[in-house]
FILOKOL-809976 format. One record per residue: residue number from 1; residue in three letters; chain; x negated, y negated, z of N, C-alpha, C in turn. Coordinates in steps of 0.001 Angstrom, whole numbers, plus 524288, in hexadecimal, padded with zeros to 5 digits. Last residue first. Layout:
# FILOKOL-809976
ATOM:NUM:ala:A:X:Y:Z:X:Y:Z:X:Y:Z .
...
This chain:
# FILOKOL-809976
ATOM:50:glu:A:7DABD:8324E:7E762:7DE20:838AF:7E717:7E488:8385A:7E571 .
ATOM:49:tyr:A:7D0F2:829F8:7E494:7D6B1:82B18:7E41C:7D836:831C6:7E2E7 .
ATOM:48:ala:A:7C99B:82686:7EF42:7CA82:82934:7EA07:7CF7E:8295A:7EA02 .
ATOM:47:thr:A:7C8BA:81E2F:7F676:7C3FC:8206C:7F320:7C4F2:82368:7EE42 .
ATOM:46:val:A:7D2B4:8144A:7F5E9:7D16C:819E8:7F88B:7CBFE:819D8:7F484 .
ATOM:45:arg:A:7DB11:80B91:7F8DC:7D7AB:80B47:7F71C:7D304:810F1:7FA87 .
ATOM:44:leu:A:7E86C:805AD:7F6B5:7E66E:809CA:7F9D1:7DFBA:8096C:7F7C1 .
ATOM:43:val:A:7EF76:7FD1C:7F98C:7EDC3:7FECF:7F6DA:7E9B5:80149:7FA80 .
ATOM:42:ala:A:7FFFF:7FA63:7F94D:7F928:7FD3A:7FBAB:7F50A:7FE7C:7F818 .
ATOM:41:ile:A:808A0:7F108:7F6C7:804B3:7F4DF:7F3CE:7FF64:7F4AF:7F821 .
ATOM:40:ile:A:816DD:7F131:7F9F8:811AD:7F359:7FAFE:80D9A:7F457:7F820 .
ATOM:39:asp:A:81EAA:7F161:7F285:81E7C:7EE9B:7F7F5:81969:7EE90:7F983 .
ATOM:38:val:A:821B8:7EFFF:7E419:81E20:7F292:7E860:81F5F:7EF4D:7EEB9 .
ATOM:37:asp:A:8252E:7E913:7DE3E:8274F:7ECCE:7DDF8:82589:7F01E:7E313 .
ATOM:36:gly:A:82520:7DD57:7E618:8249A:7DF15:7DF9A:826A1:7E59F:7E120 .
ATOM:35:thr:A:81AAE:7DB07:7EED1:81F46:7D940:7EE16:81E2C:7DC34:7E6D9 .
ATOM:34:val:A:812EA:7E140:7FB5F:8131D:7DCD2:7F491:81A13:7DD50:7F2FC .
ATOM:33:ser:A:808C6:7E25C:8041C:81079:7E270:80192:80F3C:7DE2B:7FD34 .
ATOM:32:tyr:A:7FE19:7E968:801F6:800AB:7E52F:80081:80667:7E6DC:80024 .
ATOM:31:val:A:7F3BE:7EE77:808EA:7F8FF:7F087:807D1:7FC16:7EB0D:80605 .
ATOM:30:glu:A:7E759:7F57D:80609:7EA9E:7F1EA:80797:7F01B:7F2F4:80666 .
ATOM:29:ala:A:7E25E:7FF72:8069F:7E02B:7FAA1:80839:7E21E:7F694:808A2 .
ATOM:28:val:A:7E542:80B12:80C66:7E76A:806F5:80C11:7E3C9:802D1:80C3D .
ATOM:27:his:A:7DFE2:81532:811C7:7DE20:81431:809C8:7E0FA:80E27:807FB .
ATOM:26:pro:A:7E8DB:8198C:819F3:7E406:81926:816B0:7E544:81813:8107A .
ATOM:25:leu:A:7F337:80F8D:81D03:7F0A8:814C4:81A74:7EAF4:8139E:818FE .
ATOM:24:glu:A:7F639:80525:820A3:7F2AC:80848:8240C:7F1A7:80F0D:8218E .
ATOM:23:ala:A:7FC47:801FD:81856:7F63B:7FFBF:818D1:7F2A6:8032B:81D56 .
ATOM:22:val:A:804A0:8061E:81A04:80098:8073E:81508:7FC19:805C1:816F2 .
ATOM:21:ala:A:80968:8020C:823FC:8076A:8072C:82298:80315:80A29:81E23 .
ATOM:20:gln:A:809FC:7F7A5:81F06:80637:7F8A0:82305:805A3:7FE65:8238A .
ATOM:19:ala:A:812A8:7F9CF:81623:80C47:7F76E:815BF:8082E:7F7D2:819CF .
ATOM:18:val:A:8194F:7FC81:81D43:81912:7FF19:818F1:811DC:7FE3E:8186F .
ATOM:17:asp:A:81B60:7F23D:82253:8199C:7F9BE:8250C:81972:7FC72:8205B .
ATOM:16:ser:A:81DEE:7ED1F:81B58:81BD0:7EBF4:81DCF:8193A:7EFF6:81E9D .
ATOM:15:ile:A:82696:7F1C6:81693:823DC:7F012:81289:81FA9:7EEDC:816A4 .
ATOM:14:arg:A:83177:7F326:819A5:82C8A:7F6E2:81A92:82709:7F4E1:816B7 .
ATOM:13:gln:A:83880:7ECD4:81453:837B7:7ECA5:819B5:834CE:7EEB5:81D13 .
ATOM:12:ala:A:83849:7F06D:808D2:836D6:7EB33:80AB9:833AD:7EAFA:81093 .
ATOM:11:glu:A:833FE:7FEC6:807D0:83786:7FA58:809DD:83593:7F4B0:80BC8 .
ATOM:10:cys:A:82A96:80083:7FEE9:82C68:800ED:803A7:83122:7FD85:804CB .
ATOM:9:his:A:8209B:80305:7F4DD:824E6:80244:7F64E:82708:802E0:7FB0E .
ATOM:8:ile:A:811FC:800BA:7F362:816F6:804AA:7F64D:81BBF:801C0:7F527 .
ATOM:7:met:A:808D3:805EA:7E9BA:80C7D:801F2:7EA0A:810FD:80406:7EDBE .
ATOM:6:val:A:7FA6C:80473:7ECE7:7FFDB:80881:7EC61:803A7:8048F:7ED1E .
ATOM:5:phe:A:7EFA6:80566:7E628:7F381:801F4:7E652:7F90D:80575:7E798 .
ATOM:4:ala:A:7E2BB:80A26:7E774:7E8CA:80B4F:7E564:7ED1E:80747:7E7F4 .
ATOM:3:thr:A:7D63A:80C2D:7E517:7DA06:807B0:7E688:7DE76:8085D:7E4BD .
ATOM:2:val:A:7CC42:81314:7E67E:7D05B:811F5:7E3C3:7D37D:80FB1:7E798 .
ATOM:1:met:A:7BD5D:8135F:7E524:7C232:810DA:7EA7D:7C507:81095:7E4E6 .
């Protein structure tokens, strides 16, 4: 199992919508709204890295 952390930048007013859309993508296990240099962190889990 491979785990990847994806950092996402987006417009402040769209964070909730973008997070929800990302959460519905395949292999996305978790999505977090965070403060700092990025707006959203998505955790992906896949069986193989390609």
